[in-house]
N, C-alpha and C positions, 0 to 999 in steps of 0.2 A: 615723198618720204618712203613709200613702199614701191618696190620695183614690180612685184607681182602680187596677185591675190593670195598665192601660197604663203608669201612672207607675212601679209596682213593676217591671214587665218592662223598662222603659227603664233604670231605675237598675241592675237586676241585669245586664242585657246590657252596660252601660257598665263596671260593676265587673269582669265577666268579661274584657272586652276589656283593661281596665287591667292586670289580673293576667297575662293571656296575653302582654302586651307588656312586662311588668316585667323589667328587666335584672339587678337585684341578687339575690343569693341570698335565699331565703325560709326562715325558721326551720321545721324539720320539723314541729313541733306546729301551727303556723299553716297550713302547707301541707296537712296531714292534715285539719284542720277545714274548710278551703276545699274540699278534695276531697269530703268527706262532704256538706257543704251543697249543693254543685253536683249531686252524684248524687241527693240527695233532691229537689232542685228539679226535676229531670227524672224523678223517680220511677223511677230506675234504680239498683237495689241489687245488680245482678248482680256477680259477681266480676271480678277483674282478668285481665290477659293471662296466658296459661300460661307465658310465658317469664320472668316476674318471680320473683325469689327468694322463698322461702317466708316469710321474715321481713317482706318488704315487703307481701306479700299479707295477712299477719296484722295488720300495723299498719293497713292500709286497711280490712280487715274490722272491726277494733275501732272505728275512727273512724265507720264507718257504723252499727254497733250503737248507738253513743252518740247518734245523731240519728234513729233509726227512728221515734221518737214524733212527729216533725215532718211536717206536710204540705208540699206543694211551696211554698205561699205563705210559710209560716214559714221554710222553708229559704232561700228567696230573700231574705227580710228579714234573716235571720241572716248570710248571705253578704255582703250589702251593708254591714251594720253592722260586720262584722269587717274588711272592706276599709277602711271609713272610719276605724276605730279604729287599726288596725295600720299603715296606709299613708298616713294623713292625706289620704285621697282624698275630694274633695268633688264632688258632681254639679253640673254647670253649668246 
């Protein structure tokens, strides 16, 4: 699907920007998957802020556990694909 890492990084950054500027509510299950893919894409699996509720921490932790098998390239691909599928987002 991607010829170079540059293409993947461009699409990933575009998808992240799109989600960050998205104004409508996002379903919690989709938001958790995006969160986990993003964290794995940056190889950052450390825990959340201390001020978060324990239940939120638990959901985020569980989401990351489900994608620990992915390397950063696969996580970026999955993030982009999820944004394309759920938000009808197309790269220009």
